[in-house]
C-alpha positions in Angstrom: -1.0 -10.1 0.5 0.0 -10.9 -3.2 -0.5 -8.0 -4.8 1.9 -6.2 -6.5 3.5 -3.3 -5.8 2.0 -1.6 -8.9 -1.7 -3.3 -7.7 -1.1 -2.1 -3.9 -0.4 1.5 -5.1 -3.4 1.2 -7.2 -5.8 0.2 -4.2 -4.5 2.3 -2.4 -5.2 5.6 -4.5 -8.7 4.5 -4.5 -9.0 4.8 -1.2 -7.1 8.1 -0.7 -9.6 9.2 -3.2 -12.9 7.6 -1.9 -11.4 8.9 2.2 -10.9 12.8 0.7 -14.4 12.4 -1.2 -15.7 12.7 2.6 -18.5 10.8 1.8 -18.5 7.6 3.7 -19.6 6.9 7.1 -17.1 6.9 10.2 -17.0 3.6 10.0 -16.2 3.2 6.5 -13.5 5.6 6.8 -12.0 3.7 9.4 -12.4 0.7 7.4 -10.9 1.6 4.6 -8.0 4.3 6.9 -7.4 0.4 8.4 -7.2 -1.0 4.8 -5.1 1.7 3.4 -2.5 1.0 6.6 -2.0 -2.5 5.6 -1.3 -1.7 2.0 1.4 0.7 2.9 2.7 -2.0 5.0 2.7 -4.4 2.2 4.2 -2.2 -0.1 7.3 -0.9 2.2 8.0 -4.8 2.3 7.6 -4.8 -1.4 10.3 -1.7 -1.8 13.0 -3.4 1.2 12.7 -6.6 -0.5 13.4 -4.9 -3.9 16.2 -2.7 -2.0 17.7 -5.8 -0.9 17.6 -7.9 -4.1 19.5 -4.2 -5.5 22.1 -4.7 -2.5 23.2 -8.7 -3.5 23.2 -7.7 -6.6 26.1 -4.7 -6.6 28.0 -7.3 -4.3 28.2 -9.9 -6.3 
């Protein structure tokens, strides 16, 4: 996935809004939820990368 952290969070927020509205069918809801999980994992990986870079900088 080539999204930045900010792009990832924006898409996650859009998914949350869609799911909270309750207008989606069950299939659409599952699809959006699954996409949200993927985005959440990606955001976590980006944060872990940033964290490891900071740790390396602190050790220098």
